[in-house]
N, C-alpha and C positions, 0 to 999 in steps of 0.2 A: 489681563489686557482689556481696556475699556475703549470702545469706539467713541471718540470725542464728538463726532458729528451727530450722534444719536441723543446727545444731551440738549434739552431745550433751554431757552433763555431762563425759564423758571428753575430748571435743574442747576444751571451754573450759578445763579444767584443764591440758591440754597447752599451749594458747596462753599461759595465765597462767604456767606454769613457764618457757616460753621468754622471756616478757617480763621476769619477775623475775630471771632469769639475766642478761639484758641490763642491767637496772636496776642490778645489783651492779657492773657495769663502769662505769656512769655515776657511781655513788657514789664509786668508786675514783679517778675522774678529777678530782674536785673537790679543790682545794687548800684550805688553811685560809682564805685570802683569799676563795676562791670560795664557801665556805659562808656568808660574811658579805655577799655581794652581794644587792641588792634584786631581787625577782622581779616578774613580771607579776601575781601573785596577791595581792590585798588589801594590797599594800604590805609584805608579809612578806619577810624575808631567806630565803636558801636554807635555812639551818638551821632557821628557823621552819616552812618548808614540810615539811621532814623530820619535825619534831616533830608537825606536823599529820597527816602520813601515818601516823605511828606511833600516835598517840593515837586517831585515828579508828577504828582497828580495835576496841579494847575499848569505846569510848563511843558509836560510831555503828553499828557492824555486828554485833559479837558479841552484844550485848544483844538486838537485834531478831531476830537469827538464832536465838538460844536460845529466845526466846518462840515463834517460828514452829514450831520443831521440837517444842515442848511443846504444840502445838495452841492457842496463845494469840496469834493474829496481831493484837494490839492495840498501841497506842502505849505506851511506857514512861511512868512518872509525869512525867519531865521529858525533853523532846526538842526543845529549841531549838538547832538544829545550829550556828548561828553563835556563840552564846554559849558553848555547851559546848566547841566546838572552840577558841575563843580562850582560854578558861580553861585548857584542857589545854596549849596552846602556851605560855602564860605560866608555867605550872608548870615547864616544861622550858627556859625561856629561857637559863639558865646551865649546863644539862647539857652536858658535853663531847659533841662530835659522835660520837666513838667509842662512847660509852654509848648515844646515841640509835640508832645503827646496830645495836647489839646488841639493844636493845629492839624495834626494827623487825623484825628477823629472828625474834625469839622470838614476837612477836604474829602475824606473817605465817605462820610454820610452824604455829602452833596453829590459826589460822583455816582455812588450807588443809587441815589434817588433818581438820577437821570436814566439809568439802565432799567429801573423798576417802572418808570413812567412810560418809556418808549414802547412802541408796538413791536410785534415779532417781525414785521416788515422792515422797520427801522433797524432792528438788530442785524439784519442782513444787508444793510445799505453799504455802498462802496465807501471806503475811507482811505486815508493815507497814513503811512508810518515810515520809519526809516528803511524798512525792508521793501518799500514801494507800495503798490496798490494792494489793499487788503479789504476786509469788511469790518463793520463796527464790532462784530463779535470778536474779531482778532484783537482789537484794542483792549477789550475786557480781559482776554486770556493772557495777553502779554503782561498786563499789570499784575494779574493774579499769580502767574508763574514767577514774575520778578520778586514779588513779596514772599512767596514760598521759599525762594532761595535766600532772600534777605533774612528770614527768620532763622534759617540754617546758619547764616553768617553770625548773627547775634548770639545764638546758643553755642555754636562751636567755639567762638572766641572765649566763652566762659566755661568750657568743658562740660556743657550740659546737652549737647545734641544727641538724640537717640534715633535718628533716621526719619525718612519720609513716611507720612501717613498715606497708605495706599488709597484711601477714600478720594483724595484729590490728586495724588501723584499719578494714578493710573490714567485718568483722562488727559492730564497735562502732558505726560510723556508721549502719549499717542498724538496729541496735538503738536508737540514740539517736533516730532519726526515727520508727520504727514503734512503739516501746513507750514510751520516755521522753517524747517530745513529746506524744502524746495524753494521757499521764498528767497533764500540766500544764494540760489544757483546763479552762476555767471555763464550764460550760453555762449558768449563771445570767446570763452576759453575752452569750450568743449567741442571744437571743430573735429569731426571724425571720431569722436569718442563714443563707444558703445560698451557699457559696463553695467554689471549688477553687483550690488553690495548687500550682504545679508547682515542684519542687526539681530544679535541674539543677546537679549538683556535679561538680567536676573534682578531679584529684589522687588520691592514695591514699585509697581508700574512696569514690571518686566514683561517680556513677550518676544515675538519675532516679527520683523518687518523686512521688506525688500525695497531697496532703492535702485531705480533703473534710470540710467542716463542714455539717451539715444536720440539722434536727429536733432540735437540742440535743445532737448527738453529733459525735464527731471520729474519723476513721480515716485511716491512712496506708498506702498500698500501694506495692509495689516495681514501679512502672511509670509511664511518662509518661501523663498524662491525655489524652483525646481533645480536650478543650478546657479552658482554665483562665482564671480571672479575674485571677490574679496569677502571675508567674513570678519565682522567686528563683534567681539564679546566683551561685556562689561556689566557691572552693576548699573542699573538705570540712573541712580543718583550720581554715581561717579562720572558717568558720561555727561549728564546734565551740568554738573558743577565744572568739569574740565572745559566744556564747550563755552562756558560763561566766565572763564578766567578766574576761578577760585583757586587760590594757592596759599602757601604758608604765609602768615602775616609778615614775617621778616622780609620776604621777597617784595611785598608791597611797600614796606618801609624803604628798602633799597631802591626800588623804582622811584619812589618819591624823592630820594636824595639826588637823582640825576634827571628828574623830569624837566629840567630847564634847558636841556641840550638843543631842543628845537624851538626854543623861545616860549614865553608865557602862553601864547595863544594855542600852542600844541602840547602843553604840558600833560594834559589828560590823555592824549593819544600815546605819548611816550609811556606813561604808567600802564595804560591798557595793553600796549604791545608787549612790554616786558612781563607783566603778570600773565597775559594770555598765552604767550609762547611757553613760558615756564610751566603753566598749569597743564597744557597738553603734553609737553615734553616729559614732565615728571609722571603723569598718568601712564604714558607709554613705557617709560623706563621702569616703573615700579609694577608694571603689568596690571594696573587697575583697568586699563583698556588694552585689549589684545587684538591685534590685526594680523590675519593670516591670509594666504592666497597669493595672487599675482602682485608683487611689490611695485612694479612699474605702473600698473593700473591704480593701485592704492595711492601712490604718489600723485598721479594725475587727478584722481578724484578729489584729493585734498585741495588742489589748486583751482578747481572749478567752482568753489563755494567761497563766499565772503566769510570772514571770521569775526569774532567778537571785537577784536582789537582794530579791525578795519572799518568800524562803524561810521566814522566821519567820512571816509572815502565812499562807502556804500551809500550813505545819505546823499552826498553830493551827486553821485552818479544817478541815483533815482530821481532826484530833483531835476537833473538835466533831461531825463527822459520825458518829463512832463506828466 
């Protein structure tokens, strides 16, 4: 278990450089047929995932990073991540993979150059993302974690995934639990709730954490609690993947076949909801995630956090907060 807060900007950039060198090897392994395979992410093909990884940099990250560095840590005029992302993927639907890879590298080099040029003080500046008020560092970590999971999507679709590398998985899992998870807390739903959950995770990035909800606040610490109301046990990768709506590709295809039910503007929300609920449901049913203890409190804890498939509503709520 690695304390993510102890890593400096230089440390994170070094980890990212190593990961992206490795990612280039992954890209090179995929055949023309491999790029057409369906992945665990929202029913998209591997080439669609690459298009998303590419387009997310200018439409999700560079814009909010630029605003943060200009001392304007507020939401852009339009920030519906599911809709924006899907629109950009559709624009690239017939773009040759070689051209997508060129665009990916251009965007990545430009974005990493910004992080390399900034000062340590700018790295800690206030920023905005769909989870609300964050820091510039968080924008970097969200993108890195996102791409770690997307590499998993690409390789798993082609039967070549061999598991997370602890080098970057350990600090990212710690970050996911200690910063990202509390950022999705909904205090308006936690009235009167006092509870402690113990996370006991195995595999690369594993360890023990305690999540405490009390007095309308949420905090996560890097230690096992002395007592807990609920215990969650899982492989760290399985928890990470289930929380981010990774599910069998055929479920994503099925979701895509009915994503019209709320109209074109909400098609991505439908796909995210179906795959997100299925991923968590199956992880629990197959005991990839095991929850023991007070079931009533466990159920209440589930309701006091935003979930992946609620990203549009969460974004709107955080924009409304200002």
